[in-house]
N, C-alpha and C positions, 0 to 999 in steps of 0.2 A: 357280235353275240353279247347278250346281256350277262351280267354277273350271275344271275340265277341260272340261265341256260348253261353257262360255263360250269357251274356247280353240279348240275345234273350230268353233264358230259363227263365230269371228273368221277362221278359215281358209276359211270357205265350204264346208266338207265337208258332204256330204249322207249321213246315216247313219240306219240303223234300218229297221224293218219295220212297216208299217201296213196296216190292212184296211178302208179306206173302201168305200162302195158307189157304183156309177154310178147316177145318177138316170135317170128315164125319157127324158130328152133326150140321154143319153150324155155327161153332164158328170161330171167327177171333182172332188171337193173335195180340194185338195192338203193333205197334213198340215201343220199349223201350223209345224212345225220347218223345212219346206222353202219356205215362202212368201216369206220375206225374200230368199232366193237366187234365186227364180224370179219375183218380183213384177214385174220390169221386162220380162219376156218370156222365152220359151223356144221351142225348136224340138222338135217331137215327130216321131219317125220310127220306122221299123222297126228293131228291135233283133235280136240273135241269139236263137236258141232260141224264136222266136215271142213275144217280149215287145216292149214299146214302150220306146224311149229318150226321156226328156224331158231336154233339154240346156239349161242356162243359155246365154244368147246368147254370152257370151265363150268358153265351152267349145265351142259349135258352131263359132264362128269359127276356133278352133284346129284342129278336126277338118277343117273345110272347107279350110283352108290346106294341110293335109297331102294331102287328096284331090286338090286342084288340081295338086299336084306329081307325081301318078301319070302315067305315060306314056299318052297317048291311043292309042298303038299296042298297048297291052296289052288284050286282050279281057276278062280278069278284072277289070282296073281299070275299064273302061267298064261292065261288068255291075254291079259293086259300086256305082259312082257313080250309075248310073241307079236302082237299087233304093233306095239310101240317100236320094237327093235328090228323086226324082220323087214319092215318097209322103210327103215331109216337109210339115209344117204349122207355121207360126209362130203362136204364140198368146200372148195376154197374159191372165193370170188376172183375173177380175172382183173386185169389192170383197169378196166372200165367199170368195175364194181358189179359185174354180172355173175349170176349163178344159174346153172342149168337145173331145171326141175324135172326129175325123171318122170317118164310117162305114167307110171303107176300112181305116183303122187298127184300128178295133174288130174288124172281120172278120179281118184279118191275125193279130191276137193272140188271137182267139177270146174276146173280152171280152163278158160279159153283164152281170150285176149285181154279182156277187161278185168283187172284185179284191184283189190284194196289191200294195202300193206299197213299193218298197225303195230306200233310199239306197245308192248304190255309189260313194261318194266324190265324183266329179265329175259324176255323172249320177243321174237317178232312173229306175228301171225299173218298168213297170206290167205285171203278169202276171194272167192268169186265175187265180183262187184254186186250182182243181184242178190246173192246169198247174204252178203254183209248188210245190204239195205233191208232185207227181210228180217234179219236177226235184230238190227237196230230198232225196227218198227215194233217187234214183239217184246223186246226187253227194256227199252228205254222208259216206258211208263212206270215200271217197277223200281227204277234206279234209286230213288230216295228211300223207299221202304226197305230195299235190300241193304242199304248202308246201315240203317238203324238195326236191322236184324243181324247182320253179319258182324258189324263192328259197333257194339253198344258203347256209348260214351264218346264216339268219334264226333268231333265238332269242327265246323269250318268257320 
């Protein structure tokens, strides 16, 4: 492992793209690089763009704290909270690094056997392989312009 990779691991960042397959029981073998961060447990829930979010427990707790602060008088906040939490499942990977993806979450994300697992810094996303390819095709052309718009002054 390079010094830079060790540094990222020390930060607990989840990075990279992997293509494991779901087994016949709907279990996902987590990429080895993610297992340390997720080994004590995670919360799996609906993500945006029909993917799943796998959140380390501490990250989920931070998000939940923010959700709790949303006004219960806001219909949008109630709707989001219901969708985010009602479908959530807390999981602990087994000794082989596998987690079961509940049927309702597999259906939500359109997951069959071929999946793509990506590290997005503080969370892992699980995508249907074809949905990920389509998403990449649609969004990659705008990547440079988005950086300038979202992060003015960011330079590489």
